[in-house]
C-alpha positions as CSV (number, residue, x, y, z in Angstrom):
1,M,-8.9,-11.1,14.0
2,E,-6.7,-13.6,12.3
3,G,-4.2,-12.9,9.6
4,L,-1.0,-13.9,7.9
5,V,2.5,-12.9,8.7
6,M,3.4,-10.5,5.8
7,G,6.9,-9.6,6.9
8,S,9.4,-9.6,9.7
9,G,12.4,-7.7,10.8
10,M,14.9,-7.1,13.5
11,V,16.4,-3.9,14.9
12,V,19.2,-3.8,17.4
13,N,18.7,-0.8,19.8
14,T,21.8,-0.3,21.9
15,Y,22.0,1.8,25.1
16,V,18.3,1.5,25.9
17,C,18.2,1.8,29.7
18,D,14.5,1.6,30.4
19,V,11.8,-1.0,29.7
20,F,9.3,1.6,28.7
21,I,11.7,3.1,26.2
22,A,12.3,-0.3,24.8
23,E,8.6,-1.0,24.4
24,A,8.0,2.4,22.8
25,L,10.8,1.9,20.4
26,A,9.5,-1.6,19.5
27,I,6.0,-0.2,18.8
28,L,7.4,2.8,16.8
29,Q,9.7,0.7,14.7
30,S,7.0,-1.9,14.0
31,L,4.6,0.9,12.9
32,Q,7.3,2.3,10.7
33,F,7.9,-1.1,9.1
34,A,4.2,-1.6,8.5
35,S,3.9,1.9,6.9
36,E,6.9,1.2,4.6
37,M,5.4,-2.1,3.6
38,G,2.2,-0.3,2.6
39,F,-0.2,-1.9,5.1
40,T,-3.4,-0.1,5.9
41,I,-4.5,-2.1,8.9
42,V,-2.1,-3.0,11.7
43,V,-2.4,-5.1,14.9
44,V,0.2,-4.5,17.6
45,E,0.2,-7.1,20.4
46,G,2.1,-7.1,23.7
47,D,2.2,-6.5,27.5
48,F,2.4,-2.7,27.4
49,G,-0.9,-1.4,28.8
50,M,0.6,1.7,30.3
51,L,2.2,2.7,27.0
52,I,-1.0,2.2,25.0
53,S,-2.9,4.2,27.6
54,K,-0.5,7.1,27.0
55,V,-0.9,6.8,23.2
56,M,-4.7,6.9,23.6
57,Q,-4.7,10.0,25.8
58,R,-5.7,13.3,24.1
59,Q,-3.5,15.5,26.2
60,G,0.2,15.8,25.7
61,D,2.5,13.4,27.5
62,K,5.3,14.8,29.7
63,S,7.1,11.6,30.5
64,Q,10.6,10.6,29.4
65,I,9.1,8.7,26.4
66,S,6.9,11.7,25.2
67,A,8.8,12.0,21.9
68,Y,8.2,8.3,21.1
69,I,4.5,8.6,22.2
70,S,4.1,11.6,19.8
71,D,5.7,9.7,16.9
72,I,3.5,6.6,17.6
73,K,0.4,8.7,17.6
74,C,1.3,10.3,14.2
75,L,2.1,7.0,12.6
76,A,-1.0,5.3,14.0
77,F,-3.2,7.9,12.2
78,S,-1.6,7.0,8.9
79,F,-3.4,3.6,9.0
80,S,-7.0,3.1,8.2
81,R,-7.3,1.0,11.3
82,A,-4.9,0.4,14.2
83,I,-5.7,-2.3,16.8
84,S,-3.8,-2.9,20.0
85,K,-4.0,-6.3,21.8
86,I,-2.8,-6.0,25.4
87,R,-2.1,-9.1,27.3
88,V,-2.8,-9.0,31.0
89,G,-2.3,-12.5,32.4
90,N,-4.4,-14.7,30.1
91,V,-6.8,-11.9,29.1
92,I,-6.4,-10.0,25.9
93,W,-7.8,-6.5,25.7
94,W,-8.6,-5.0,22.3
95,L,-8.3,-1.2,21.8
96,M,-9.5,0.1,18.5
97,R,-9.0,3.5,17.0
């Protein structure tokens, strides 16, 4: 899927002590931005396979990032289509909702 860059932004998150929290915040904030811009289809790309697998699980998450996971799930359902591209080495995996 190819597309145009329709917007960009930057958020400074201070006192983030864990890489998983940083990734969860990045996904959550990008979904919030896309929602505020009125987008109906969103593609999220990155090296965060564990995080996306937690988002895709049906049962509740009990990790330290569970609040972020819950918020990401709620926001993802507000789009008509949400796609995640996960980079593992040179391979990109596509997860579609």
